[in-house]
C-alpha positions in Angstrom: -0.1 0.0 0.1 1.6 3.3 -1.0 1.6 5.8 1.8 0.1 9.6 0.9 2.8 12.1 1.4 1.5 14.4 4.2 2.3 17.9 2.4 0.7 16.5 -0.5 -2.8 15.8 1.6 -2.6 19.5 3.4 -2.3 21.0 0.2 -4.9 18.5 -1.9 -7.4 19.7 1.5 -6.7 23.6 1.1 -7.7 22.7 -3.2 -10.9 20.6 -2.1 -11.3 23.3 0.4 -10.9 26.2 -1.4 -13.1 24.4 -4.5 -16.2 22.5 -2.7 -15.5 23.9 0.9 -14.9 20.0 2.0 -11.9 18.6 2.6 -10.9 14.7 2.0 -12.3 13.5 5.2 -15.5 15.5 5.0 -15.6 13.4 0.9 -15.4 10.5 2.8 -12.1 9.2 0.5 -9.8 6.5 2.6 -6.2 6.0 1.2 -7.1 3.7 -1.6 -9.1 6.1 -3.5 -6.3 9.1 -2.1 -3.8 6.6 -4.2 -5.4 6.5 -7.5 -5.2 10.9 -7.4 -2.1 10.5 -6.1 0.1 11.4 -9.2 -1.6 14.6 -9.9 -0.6 17.7 -8.7 -2.9 18.2 -5.4 -4.8 21.3 -7.5 -5.0 19.0 -10.4 -6.6 16.4 -8.3 -8.5 17.9 -6.3 -10.5 18.7 -9.7 -10.8 15.2 -11.1 -11.7 14.2 -8.0 -14.5 17.3 -8.2 -15.3 15.9 -11.7 -15.7 12.3 -11.4 -17.8 12.7 -8.1 -19.7 15.5 -9.8 -19.4 17.9 -6.9 -20.2 21.6 -7.2 -17.6 24.4 -6.9 -18.3 26.6 -4.3 -18.5 30.5 -5.2 -15.9 32.1 -3.6 -17.5 35.9 -4.4 -21.0 35.0 -2.9 -21.1 34.1 0.6 -23.4 30.2 0.9 -27.3 31.1 1.6 -28.0 31.5 5.1 -25.0 33.5 6.5 -25.7 37.2 7.6 -22.9 39.5 6.0 -21.2 41.8 8.6 -21.5 45.8 7.3 
């Protein structure tokens, strides 16, 4: 079994959070699934995972519904 590099995993989680507002744990990814994306750069892997599982991308310009804006 391949071991996932912690630096790669941290960058992958940051990309997932920025794109989909979830990390690998939230997505239910185990080591076996992570290994299938490990040959890609972290951001590319996050985009590929989101595409494979039809995740909706987060829009960073607008707050999530129900979130009050502070003025």
